[in-house]
C-alpha positions, 0 to 999 in steps of 0.5 A: 793711579792707572798706567798703561803696562810695559809691553803695550804697543803704541803709536807716537802721534808726532811721527806715526811711529809704532813703538813699545812701552819698555819702562814707566817712570812715576814722579809724584802724580806724573807718569812718563813712558819710555818707548822703544822702536826701530826707525826707517834706517833700522836704528834702535831709538828710545824716547820718554813721552807723556801718554798724551803724545801717543795712542795705545793700540791695546787700551789695557790700563791697570790700577797700581798703588796701595788700597786704602 
């Protein structure tokens, strides 16, 4: 399995908001990323999104898991 690591800067496709990956949740074969950002009013926001809903500015995916 490959993931985009925490700390990677991304752009949310829906609203073109710049964000940072702050957590990763893996359930079975699904990976969901927690993204944190500040909106236009200076409020801190956090959302959980699938990787299809954002683009990573740094495409440094890493492999995780056990080696067989």
